[in-house]
N, C-alpha and C positions, 0 to 999 in steps of 0.2 A: 811047449812054451819054455823059454829060458828062465833061469832063476831070477834074473833081473826083471824080466817082463812080468813074472808072476808076483814079485814083491811090489812092483810098481802098481800092478792091478789091485793088489790087496790094500795098498795104502789109499788108493783112490776110493775104493769101496767103503773104507772106514770113515772117510771124511765127507762124503756125499750123503745127505740125509735121505732116508726112504720117503717117498711120497705116497701118501695114502688118500685115495679118491674119497671125497666127502668130509675130510677133516677141515676144520675151521679154527682160526686164531680167536681165543676169547677177546671180546671187546673190553676196552679199558673202562673202568667204572667212572661214571660222571662225577665231577667234583660235588661235595656235599653242599646242600643249601646252607646259607648263612642268615640267621635271624637277627633283625634290627628291631628293637623295641621302641615305641614312642609312648610316652606317658603325658597325658594332657587331660584337661577337664571337659569331658563330654557332657557331664551333668554337674549339678551344684551351682554355686554363685558365679564361677568364672565361665560357665559354659556359653554364655552369650558372646564373650570375648573370644573363646578359643574354638567356636564352631568353625569347621572347615579345615582345621589343622591337620587332622588325620588324612583328609583328602589330598592335601598338597604334599604331605610326607610320603604318601603311597605313590603319587604321580612321579616323584623323583626316583623312587625305586623301580617303578614300571618302565620309566624311561631307560634306566640303567639295564634292566633285564632284557629290553628289547634290542640292546647292544651286545647281549651275550652275558650280562651279569659282570661279575669281577673275576677274572681268570677262570671263567666257566662256572663259578659258583652262582646259583640263582639267589637273589636277595628276597627274603620273606618278611613281610611286616608283622609285628605283634603290637597291636594298639591296646593300651591299658588305660582305663578311665580312673582318674584319682578322686573324682566326685567332689573336688575342691575340699577334700577332707584331711585333716591332720593325721588321721589314723589310716586311712586307706592308702595314702601315699607310701607308707612303709610297706604295706602289703604288696603294692605294685612293683616297687623296686626289688623286693625279694623275689617276686614271681618272675620277673624278667631275668634275674640272675639264675634261678632254679631251672628255667625253661631254656637256658643256654644261649640267651642273646649275647651276641658278641659285643654289642654296645647299646647305649640308651640315649635317645633324643628326648630331651625335656622341654616341654612347653606347659610347665606346671608351676602355678604361683606358690605352691607349698613344697616344692622339691627340697628345699633347704633342710626340712624336718627329717628327711630320709637320705640325705647325700652320703651319710657315713657308711651305709650299707654298700653302696657302689664302690666307694673309695676303698673299703676293707676287702672287697671282692676283687679289686683290680679291674673294674669294668670301666672303659672309657664313656664319658658323658659329653654330648654336644648339645646345642640348643640355646634357649633363652636364659640370660643371666639375671632377669629382672626379679627373681624370686628372693634372692638374698646375697650376702657377701661371699659366700663360700667358694664362688668360682675363681677368686683370686687369693685365697687363704691356704696356708699350709694345713693339712697334708693333702689338699684336694688337687693335686697335680694331674689327676686323672680327668679333669673337667676342662672343657674348651667351649667358651662362649663364641657362638658363630659369628656375631656381629662385631664385638668389641675385643675378643680374645680371652683374657682372664684378668679382669680389673682387680687392682688392689682396693680392697674396701674402704681404705683410709686415704684414697687418693685426694689431691687438692681439688677445691671447687673450681668449676670451669666457667669462663666468661660467656659461653654461648647463651645461657638462659637470659642473663641480664641484657646482652646485646639484642636479642630478639624482642624482649619486652619493651626496651627503650625504643627500638626501631619503629614499633607499631604504636608508640604513644602512651604506654602505661606508666603511671606514677605510683599508684597504691594498689598492692597486689593481694589477692587471697589465693591460698594454696592448701590442698587437702591431701591427706595420705590415708591409706588402709592401715588401721592400728596393728594388725598382726604381721604385716609384711615389713621386714627390716629394710628392704630396698626402697619401698615407697616412702617410708619415714625418712631415710637418708636423702632421698630426692627432694623432699620438702626443704631440708636443711641447705642443700646445694643451691636451690633456686633462690631461697631468701638471701643467702650470703652473696650470690652472683648478682641479684638485683640491687643489694645495697652498694655493691662495687660501682654501679653506675648512677647512684644517688636515689634509687627507689626505696620505698618502704613497704613492709608486709604486715599490715594491721590484722590480718587473719591468717593463721598458720595452724590448721586443725589436723592433728595426727591420730585421730581416734574414730575415724569413719569405719563402719563395718563392711566387710567385702560384699559387693553386690548391692550396696544400698542405693535406693532410688528416691528416697524421701529427703529433699533438701529444702523444704519450705522455711524452716527455722534458720538454716545456714544462710539463705538468701537474704532474710530480713537483717541478720546480723552484718553481712557484707554491706547491705544498703546504708545502714546507720554508720558504718566506718567510712563510707565514701569510695569504696572499692571501684576501681575502673580497669582492673586487669585480673584475669583468671588463669592460673596454670594448675590444674589438679594433677595428682598422681594416683589415679584410681583406675578401675577397670573401664572399658569402653561404655558399658551401659550406665555406670555412674557418671562418667564424664558427661554424657549426653544429658542425663537427668538433671545434673547440676546446671548446665547451660539453660535448660528449659525452666527450672526454678528461678534463675536470675532473670530471664525474660519476663516471666510472670510477675516477678517483683518489681518490674520497672527500672532494673539496673541497666544503664547504658554503657556497655564496655567499650573501652578503646581497643582492647585486645583480649581475645578469648582464644587461649592457646591450648589445644587439647592434644596430649601425647598419644591417646588412644582413640579409636573410633574411625580412622580412616579406612573405608571399605566400600565396595560397590553396594553392598546390602543397605547401607545407611541412606544412599540416595533415593531408595525406593521405600523407605520407612516413614511412618507419620512424623518422626522427629526431624526430618530433613528441613522443614520450613523453619523450625526453631533454631537451627544451628547455622543459618545463612550468615555469612560474614566471618564465621569462626575460622581460626588458623589451626590446621591439623599438621602434626608431625609425621614424617615417614623416615625412619632410620635405615630402611632399605630402599633402594631407588625405585620411585613410583613409575608405574606403567605409563603415565602421562608423559614421561621423558625417556622414550625407548632407546635401548642399546642392545648389544648382543645378548646380555644376561637376561633382560626382561623378555626379549623375543624368545629365547630358549624356554624360559619358564612359562610364558603364555601359551606356547605351542603344546608343551606337555600338559598343562592344565586343561587346555581345551580337548586334547586327545583322551586323557585318562581320568579327568575329574569334572567333566560335564560343564566346564566353563563356556560362556559365549565369548564372542570377540570383544564385548564392551565390559566384561567382568574384569576385576583386578583383586589381588590378594590383600587382606588385612595384615597388620604386623604379625599376628599370631601364625597365620597361614605362611607368611614368608619365613618365620622362624622354623615352621615344620619342614619346609623345603630346604633351607640353609643347613639345619641341623642334619638332615639326611645327606645332603651333598657333602658336608665336611666329614661325616662318618664314612661315606663312600671313598673319599680321598684317602683316609686313614687305612681302610681295607686294602685299597690298591697298593699302598706303600708298604704293606705288611707282608708281601710275598704271596705265592700261590696257596699256601695253607696258613692263612692268617690266625692269630691268637689275640686274645684281648690285649695282652702285654705288647704284642707287636703293633696293634693299632695305636695304642697310647704312644709308643715311640715314634711311630710314623708321622702322627699328627703333630707331636712335639717338634718334629723336624721340618715342618712346613714353614717356609719363610715368606711366602708371597700369596696368601689366600685372600681373595676379594670376591668370591662367589660368582666368578665370571663377570665381574663389573656391577654386581648388585650392591656391594658395599661402598660407603663413602671413603673407607680407608683400606689400605692393604695391610693385612695382619701378619706379623712374623711370630709364629707360635713358639719359636725357639727362645725368644727373649721377652715376650709380652707378660708372662706370668708374674703377678704382683706388680705390674706396671700400668699405666693407663695411656691409652691412644687419645688424640684429639677427639673431642665430642662433636659430631657433625650430624645435622638433620636437613632433610629437604622439607620445605613448608609448602602447604597447598591451602587455598582458600576455598570454603564451601560457597559456591555460587549457584544460581538457579538450576543450571544444567549439569552440574557436576563439580568435581574438584579441579581447581585450576592452579598450577605451580605459581608461587610468587616470584620465583627466579629459576633459572635452569641449573644453578649449582648449589650444592648444600651449604648451609651456614655452619661455620666451624668456630670453636672457641679454643682458648688456651688456658692453662692453669693459672689461677691466682695465687702468687707466692704468699706463703704463711697462713693459708687456709687449710681446712681439713673437713671433709665430709663426716657427718656423724651418723651412727646407726643405732 
């Protein structure tokens, strides 16, 4: 063998790896699971309203996992019960943080009492902003209301409330708020001012109702004495229905009974259904009675993963569980293959066109919405013998009334 041939052969032998029979390449580790927490009221005064929220939340995660999760990460639900308790909510938020949840979905009426723990830990929060004003206040830029973005708590009063009350013939209004809920009390103020803008009066404005109250006999008698012909409470769903029943029993003939809570398939099969015939129910999320791509996606997932029948449809709380999970997933997707809490916050704050696949009446630009308000829009449905019937195919929207300010 010549020197050249020998050197060439040596070079080749040093470059070609030795093959060993039976050797295997180690498999790459699967991406780590990602935990998302839901905090809701499975027990306590708010439980009748929030029942089913966990099922809708988990259905959205199940649907995502069936598609491979997010970048291979399986999504793991962590459901925590706040018991509608001002003390338990703090424990729940801190437990979600300590157990490594990348984010929290809130469908809790008392979340405002513990929001500081999530903010201080840099944990993203999505979900329902009806607990309090913190969603649009500094320093809570980690919070993203799934329906309206991040409302400024001192936003101007909206014309939508007065527009609906006048449209349905109301002239004298009664409105009620949960005393411990800043958002509920603020809503009473909004509605009274909005109704005054169209010439209506509000002889009854009660801001001291206990959470979950169902005893409204005295309240109905007061409303009757005041000649009330319009009702728009800002209570939980059980209280809304109980108030309507009390008015019916007192012989009050309402021209408009507008209930912001209570729209759900379970109400149709309840003993209260006959008492709420003719009442107008709000839906801030597109109702299944007006199907589109978003409602069809949600309905298919709820039927597959949450034991829904084809005639069932979600309450507002269940819709918030779904949308809160959906928005959190969008944030995780945008945070890269190894998402962090800070990355999720940054990713959601960069979303400029969120509408829940058509479930929302508005498109939310999270990059600009913090501390601002979107037009307030609701679909309305009338309770009729065989179910809820939309009063129109499009939502009713309002605009800001210059020179007004919501109070809390």
